[in-house]
C-alpha positions as CSV (number, residue, x, y, z in Angstrom):
1,X,107.2,146.9,87.8
2,X,107.8,149.8,85.5
3,X,110.0,152.6,87.0
4,X,107.6,155.4,86.4
5,X,104.7,153.3,87.8
6,X,106.7,152.6,91.0
7,X,107.2,156.4,91.4
8,X,103.5,157.1,90.7
9,X,102.5,154.4,93.2
10,X,104.5,156.0,96.0
11,X,103.1,159.4,95.2
12,X,99.6,157.9,95.6
13,X,100.7,156.2,98.9
14,X,101.8,159.6,100.2
15,X,98.5,161.2,99.2
16,X,96.5,158.3,100.9
17,X,98.6,158.5,104.1
18,X,97.8,162.2,104.3
19,X,94.0,162.0,103.7
20,X,93.4,158.5,105.3
21,X,95.8,158.4,108.3
22,X,94.6,155.0,109.4
23,X,96.2,153.5,106.3
24,X,99.6,154.2,107.8
25,X,99.1,151.3,110.3
26,X,98.1,149.0,107.4
27,X,101.1,150.2,105.3
28,X,103.6,149.6,108.1
29,X,102.3,146.1,109.0
30,X,102.0,145.1,105.3
31,X,105.5,146.1,104.5
32,X,107.0,143.9,107.2
33,X,104.6,141.0,106.7
34,X,105.0,140.9,103.0
35,X,108.7,141.3,103.3
36,X,109.0,138.4,105.7
37,X,106.9,136.1,103.4
38,X,108.9,137.1,100.3
39,X,112.2,136.3,102.0
40,X,111.0,132.9,103.4
41,X,109.4,131.9,100.2
42,X,112.5,132.5,98.1
43,X,114.9,131.5,100.9
44,X,116.8,134.8,100.2
45,X,118.0,133.3,96.9
46,X,118.3,136.7,95.3
47,X,119.2,138.8,98.3
48,X,115.6,139.7,99.0
49,X,116.7,140.5,102.5
50,X,118.6,143.6,101.3
51,X,115.7,144.8,99.3
52,X,113.2,144.3,102.2
53,X,115.6,145.9,104.6
54,X,116.1,148.9,102.3
55,X,112.3,149.4,102.0
56,X,111.7,149.1,105.8
57,X,114.5,151.6,106.5
58,X,113.3,154.0,103.8
59,X,109.7,153.8,105.1
60,X,110.6,154.3,108.8
61,X,110.3,158.1,108.5
62,X,106.9,158.3,106.9
63,X,105.5,155.6,109.2
64,X,106.7,157.5,112.3
65,X,105.5,160.8,110.8
66,X,102.0,159.3,110.3
67,X,102.1,157.3,113.6
68,X,101.6,154.0,111.9
69,X,104.1,152.1,114.0
70,X,103.1,149.4,116.6
71,X,106.1,150.5,118.8
72,X,108.6,153.2,118.4
73,X,111.8,151.2,117.5
74,X,109.9,148.7,115.3
75,X,112.2,149.4,112.3
76,X,115.4,148.6,114.1
77,X,114.0,145.4,115.6
78,X,112.7,144.3,112.1
79,X,116.1,145.1,110.5
80,X,117.9,143.1,113.2
81,X,115.6,140.1,112.9
82,X,115.5,140.1,109.1
83,X,119.3,140.4,109.0
84,X,119.7,137.3,111.2
85,X,117.3,135.5,108.8
86,X,119.5,136.6,105.9
87,X,122.7,135.4,107.7
88,X,120.9,132.0,108.3
89,X,120.3,131.6,104.6
90,X,123.5,133.2,103.2
91,X,125.9,133.1,106.0
92,X,128.5,135.7,106.7
93,X,132.1,136.1,105.7
94,X,134.6,134.5,108.1
95,X,136.8,137.6,107.4
96,X,134.3,139.8,109.2
97,X,136.6,140.0,112.2
98,X,136.5,143.8,112.5
99,X,132.7,143.7,112.8
100,X,132.9,141.0,115.5
101,X,135.5,143.0,117.4
102,X,133.2,146.1,117.2
103,X,130.3,144.0,118.6
104,X,132.5,142.7,121.5
105,X,133.7,146.2,122.3
106,X,130.1,147.3,122.9
107,X,129.4,144.6,125.6
108,X,131.3,146.0,128.7
109,X,129.5,149.3,128.7
110,X,126.1,147.6,128.4
111,X,126.7,145.8,131.7
112,X,128.0,149.0,133.3
113,X,124.9,150.8,132.1
114,X,122.7,148.3,134.0
115,X,124.8,148.9,137.1
116,X,124.8,152.7,136.8
117,X,121.1,153.0,135.9
118,X,120.0,150.2,138.2
119,X,117.7,152.5,140.3
120,X,116.3,154.5,137.4
121,X,112.6,153.9,136.6
122,X,113.2,153.6,132.8
123,X,116.5,151.9,133.0
124,X,115.8,149.2,130.4
125,X,114.2,151.7,127.9
126,X,117.2,154.1,128.2
127,X,119.8,151.3,127.6
128,X,117.8,149.8,124.7
129,X,117.3,153.3,123.1
130,X,121.0,153.9,123.1
131,X,122.2,150.5,122.1
132,X,119.7,149.5,119.4
133,X,121.4,151.7,116.8
134,X,124.8,150.1,117.2
135,X,123.3,146.6,117.3
136,X,121.5,147.4,114.0
137,X,124.8,148.4,112.5
138,X,126.5,145.3,113.9
139,X,124.0,142.8,112.4
140,X,123.6,144.5,109.0
141,X,127.4,144.8,108.7
142,X,127.9,141.1,109.5
143,X,125.6,140.3,106.6
144,X,127.0,142.8,104.2
145,X,130.7,142.3,104.9
146,X,132.3,141.5,101.5
147,X,128.9,140.0,100.4
148,X,129.0,140.0,96.6
149,X,126.3,141.9,94.7
150,X,126.3,143.5,91.3
151,X,126.3,147.2,90.7
152,X,122.8,146.8,89.2
153,X,121.6,145.0,92.4
154,X,123.0,147.8,94.6
155,X,121.2,150.4,92.4
156,X,118.0,148.4,93.0
157,X,118.6,148.4,96.7
158,X,119.0,152.2,96.7
159,X,115.8,152.5,94.7
160,X,113.9,150.4,97.2
161,X,115.3,152.6,99.9
162,X,114.2,155.8,98.2
163,X,110.7,155.0,96.9
164,X,109.0,155.3,100.4
165,X,110.9,158.6,100.9
166,X,108.9,159.8,97.9
167,X,105.7,159.1,99.8
168,X,107.2,161.0,102.8
169,X,108.0,163.9,100.4
170,X,104.4,164.0,99.2
171,X,103.0,163.8,102.7
172,X,105.2,166.7,103.9
173,X,104.1,168.8,100.9
174,X,100.5,168.3,101.6
175,X,101.1,168.9,105.3
176,X,102.8,172.3,104.8
177,X,100.5,175.3,105.3
178,X,100.9,178.7,103.7
179,X,104.6,179.6,104.2
180,X,103.7,183.2,105.1
181,X,101.8,182.0,108.2
182,X,104.6,179.8,109.6
183,X,107.9,181.3,108.6
184,X,108.5,183.6,111.6
185,X,111.9,182.5,112.7
186,X,115.1,180.8,111.4
187,X,114.9,177.7,113.6
188,X,114.2,174.2,112.2
189,X,110.7,174.1,111.0
190,X,108.3,171.3,111.9
191,X,105.5,172.6,109.7
192,X,107.5,172.2,106.5
193,X,108.7,168.8,107.7
194,X,105.4,166.9,107.9
195,X,105.1,167.7,111.6
196,X,108.1,165.5,112.4
197,X,111.7,166.3,113.4
198,X,113.2,168.5,110.7
199,X,116.7,167.1,111.3
200,X,115.7,163.6,110.4
201,X,113.4,164.7,107.5
202,X,116.3,166.7,106.0
203,X,118.6,163.6,106.5
204,X,116.2,161.3,104.5
205,X,115.5,164.0,101.8
206,X,119.3,164.7,101.5
207,X,120.0,161.0,100.9
208,X,117.1,160.6,98.4
209,X,118.4,163.7,96.6
210,X,121.8,161.9,96.2
211,X,120.2,158.6,95.1
212,X,118.1,160.1,92.3
213,X,120.9,162.3,91.2
214,X,123.2,159.3,90.9
215,X,120.5,157.4,89.0
216,X,120.4,160.2,86.5
217,X,124.0,159.3,85.6
218,X,124.1,155.5,85.9
219,X,120.4,154.3,85.6
220,X,118.8,156.5,83.0
221,X,118.3,154.7,79.7
222,X,116.3,157.5,78.1
223,X,116.3,161.3,78.1
224,X,112.9,161.3,79.8
225,X,114.1,159.1,82.7
226,X,117.3,161.2,83.0
227,X,115.2,164.4,83.3
228,X,112.8,162.8,85.7
229,X,115.6,161.7,88.0
230,X,117.2,165.2,88.0
231,X,113.8,166.7,88.7
232,X,113.1,164.4,91.6
233,X,116.5,165.0,93.0
234,X,116.1,168.8,92.9
235,X,112.6,168.6,94.5
236,X,114.1,166.6,97.4
237,X,116.9,169.2,97.7
238,X,114.3,172.1,97.8
239,X,112.2,170.4,100.4
240,X,115.3,169.6,102.5
241,X,116.2,173.3,102.4
242,X,112.7,174.2,103.5
243,X,113.0,172.2,106.7
244,X,115.6,174.8,107.8
245,X,117.7,171.9,109.1
246,X,121.2,172.2,107.6
247,X,122.8,168.9,108.3
248,X,120.8,166.6,105.9
249,X,121.0,168.9,102.9
250,X,124.7,169.6,103.3
251,X,125.4,165.9,103.7
252,X,123.4,165.1,100.5
253,X,125.3,167.7,98.5
254,X,128.7,166.5,99.7
255,X,127.7,162.9,98.8
256,X,126.9,164.0,95.3
257,X,130.2,165.8,95.0
258,X,132.2,162.8,96.3
259,X,130.3,160.5,93.9
260,X,131.0,162.8,90.9
261,X,134.6,163.2,91.9
262,X,135.0,159.4,92.1
263,X,133.5,158.9,88.6
264,X,135.6,161.7,87.1
265,X,138.8,160.2,88.5
266,X,138.0,156.6,87.4
267,X,136.1,157.3,84.2
268,X,137.2,157.5,80.6
269,X,137.0,160.6,78.5
270,X,133.3,160.2,77.7
271,X,132.5,159.6,81.4
272,X,134.5,162.7,82.4
273,X,132.4,164.8,79.9
274,X,129.2,163.3,81.3
275,X,130.3,164.1,84.9
276,X,131.3,167.7,83.8
277,X,127.8,168.1,82.3
278,X,126.2,166.9,85.5
279,X,128.3,169.3,87.6
280,X,127.0,172.1,85.4
281,X,123.4,170.9,86.0
282,X,124.0,170.6,89.7
283,X,125.5,174.1,90.0
284,X,122.6,175.6,88.1
285,X,120.0,173.7,90.0
286,X,121.5,174.7,93.4
287,X,121.5,178.4,92.4
288,X,117.9,178.3,91.2
289,X,116.7,176.4,94.3
290,X,118.6,178.7,96.6
291,X,117.4,182.0,95.1
292,X,113.8,180.7,94.8
293,X,113.8,179.5,98.4
294,X,115.3,182.8,99.6
295,X,112.5,184.6,97.8
296,X,109.6,182.6,99.2
297,X,111.0,182.6,102.7
298,X,111.6,186.4,102.7
299,X,115.3,185.9,103.2
300,X,115.0,183.7,106.3
301,X,116.7,180.7,104.8
302,X,119.8,182.9,104.0
303,X,119.8,184.1,107.6
304,X,119.5,180.5,108.8
305,X,122.7,179.5,107.0
306,X,124.4,182.6,108.3
307,X,123.5,181.5,111.8
308,X,121.3,184.6,112.3
309,X,117.9,185.0,113.9
310,X,114.9,186.6,112.0
311,X,116.2,190.1,112.8
312,X,119.6,189.3,111.4
313,X,121.4,189.1,114.8
314,X,124.2,186.5,115.2
315,X,123.0,183.5,117.2
316,X,125.1,182.6,120.3
317,X,125.2,178.9,119.3
318,X,126.2,177.6,115.9
319,X,125.0,174.1,116.7
320,X,121.7,175.0,118.4
321,X,123.0,173.9,121.8
322,X,124.3,170.5,120.8
323,X,127.9,171.5,121.7
324,X,126.8,171.5,125.4
325,X,125.6,167.9,125.0
326,X,128.9,166.9,123.3
327,X,130.9,168.7,126.1
328,X,129.1,166.7,128.8
329,X,130.0,163.4,127.0
330,X,133.6,164.4,126.7
331,X,133.6,165.2,130.4
332,X,132.0,161.8,131.1
333,X,134.8,160.2,129.2
334,X,137.5,162.0,131.1
335,X,135.9,160.8,134.4
336,X,135.6,157.2,133.0
337,X,138.4,156.9,130.4
338,X,138.6,153.2,130.0
339,X,135.1,151.6,130.0
340,X,133.1,154.9,129.9
341,X,130.1,155.8,132.0
342,X,128.0,152.9,130.7
343,X,125.3,152.8,128.0
344,X,122.5,155.3,128.7
345,X,124.5,157.1,131.4
346,X,125.0,160.3,129.3
347,X,121.5,161.6,129.8
348,X,121.7,160.9,133.5
349,X,125.0,162.7,133.7
350,X,123.6,165.8,132.1
351,X,120.6,165.7,134.4
352,X,122.9,165.5,137.5
353,X,125.6,168.0,136.3
354,X,124.0,170.3,133.8
355,X,120.3,170.3,134.7
356,X,119.7,169.2,131.2
357,X,117.5,166.3,130.2
358,X,118.2,165.5,126.6
359,X,119.4,162.5,124.6
360,X,122.6,162.7,122.6
361,X,122.5,164.1,119.1
362,X,126.1,162.9,118.3
363,X,126.8,159.2,118.2
364,X,130.5,159.8,118.1
365,X,130.7,161.7,121.4
366,X,128.1,159.3,122.9
367,X,130.3,156.3,122.1
368,X,133.3,158.1,123.6
369,X,131.5,159.1,126.8
370,X,129.5,156.0,127.4
371,X,131.9,153.4,126.0
372,X,135.2,155.1,126.9
373,X,138.4,154.0,125.2
374,X,136.6,150.9,123.9
375,X,134.2,153.2,122.2
376,X,137.0,155.0,120.5
377,X,138.5,151.8,119.3
378,X,135.1,150.7,118.0
379,X,134.7,153.9,116.0
380,X,138.2,153.6,114.5
381,X,137.3,150.1,113.5
382,X,134.2,151.2,111.7
383,X,135.9,154.1,110.0
384,X,139.0,152.1,108.8
385,X,137.3,148.9,107.8
386,X,135.5,150.1,104.6
387,X,138.5,152.2,103.6
388,X,140.8,149.2,103.8
389,X,138.3,147.1,101.9
390,X,138.2,149.7,99.2
391,X,141.6,148.5,97.9
392,X,140.0,145.2,96.8
393,X,136.6,146.7,96.1
394,X,137.2,149.6,93.7
395,X,134.1,148.9,91.7
396,X,132.0,150.1,94.7
397,X,131.4,153.6,93.2
398,X,129.2,154.6,96.2
399,X,131.5,153.6,99.0
400,X,133.0,157.0,99.8
401,X,129.6,158.7,99.6
402,X,128.1,156.1,102.0
403,X,130.9,156.5,104.5
404,X,130.5,160.2,104.4
405,X,126.8,160.0,104.9
406,X,127.2,157.6,107.9
407,X,129.9,159.8,109.5
408,X,128.2,163.1,109.1
409,X,124.7,161.8,110.0
410,X,126.1,160.3,113.3
411,X,127.5,163.7,114.1
412,X,124.2,165.7,113.9
413,X,121.4,163.2,114.4
414,X,123.0,160.2,116.1
415,X,121.2,156.9,115.4
416,X,117.6,157.8,116.0
417,X,116.6,155.8,112.9
418,X,118.0,152.7,111.2
419,X,119.1,154.6,108.1
420,X,122.8,155.4,109.0
421,X,123.5,151.9,110.2
422,X,122.1,150.4,107.0
423,X,123.9,152.8,104.7
424,X,127.2,152.0,106.5
425,X,126.6,148.3,106.0
426,X,126.1,148.9,102.3
427,X,129.6,150.3,102.1
428,X,130.9,146.9,103.1
429,X,129.4,145.1,100.1
430,X,131.7,143.7,97.5
431,X,130.6,145.0,94.1
432,X,131.0,143.1,90.9
433,X,130.1,145.0,87.7
434,X,128.0,143.2,85.1
435,X,129.0,145.8,82.5
436,X,132.4,146.4,81.1
437,X,132.4,150.1,82.0
438,X,131.3,152.0,85.1
439,X,128.8,153.8,82.9
440,X,127.3,151.8,80.0
441,X,127.9,153.4,76.7
442,X,124.2,153.4,75.8
443,X,123.6,155.4,79.0
444,X,126.2,158.1,78.6
445,X,124.9,161.6,78.5
446,X,126.4,162.3,75.1
447,X,124.2,159.7,73.5
448,X,121.1,161.4,74.9
449,X,121.9,164.7,73.1
């Protein structure tokens, strides 16, 4: 389907989900059902699995926002099942030993979790809640490990991921009331986030900002498409800023900078000129969005990023209390250094020792506390594997940005959704370029002027 028509279609979907909420249930079920049928019909001959996974992962936020799910963790279960189907059709690389080791390192703490939480009324739910994210990462990484795709295919996967986020964007815009009525503090704002968690909304919007900005450089055959991609990217940045949640926006901006730095380092003279032009556009766009948002929020957004309250007073906590959760998980590790406290034990530990009932926001410290030394080894395995693969995978122009997204997202929003696991898996793909240059000559910015 035509690129512009796809964007318009998802704008319409966002409008329909807002005005006819029941359609969210139809939308959610249809995406999964049609995706399954498409894969089975084609026997995953053209990596349909990756496209379907991308769309399910990208649509998870708007489906949860509009309560169209049939159970809360539907997306992770769908991703795991579909990935297994993909492995059945395509197989996985024998060399995926680091991923197998990571999976095995998870097992001991799962059993310990059943022992530690044996008398808890929601024992199974707690363990599943905490382990589904790592399992999603494990299965998707097995499929993607050095799985060969073209740069064009990867760009298509990212588009499938971002299209439903456009629907989410439209829904959140329609949901937002008059800013003068709701902007009374500098905390994360649910009203500007479609009524859902601002942290996760900003995470999705920050990633979409990166995807459409990168498309402006490598997937814009005409001036109009180039300008459209830039506009969409800036709109996502603006709405991410309005959530008053900092992590997602900062992550998206850093991804863009890493991406541009990579292209500048690897590109020829024309590519470097194109990147320099994009940096100028990015800088100008960031300034305009920042000053405009400061104006419409009465300066509250500036105070938010200065860690001040609405009266301009310095807040006591820079990380909105999350450092206390991280501290509890470090202490849990020190008490159980080898195997950890067991999957799901972190929340119980906080209830018993801190009188604090809250799930972890940081997958890194959760892994350390609940999985112990094995968790540290697992994290090191995940961090090092794509970096080592990069030496024989230098055409993967998104690799560093993907790893950055995964690492930073896990540090501020854990694995509440399937998105960080899927993005990590994409960093393990082996990219073969079907063009001679990183940026085709006909698509360089110079030829658009």
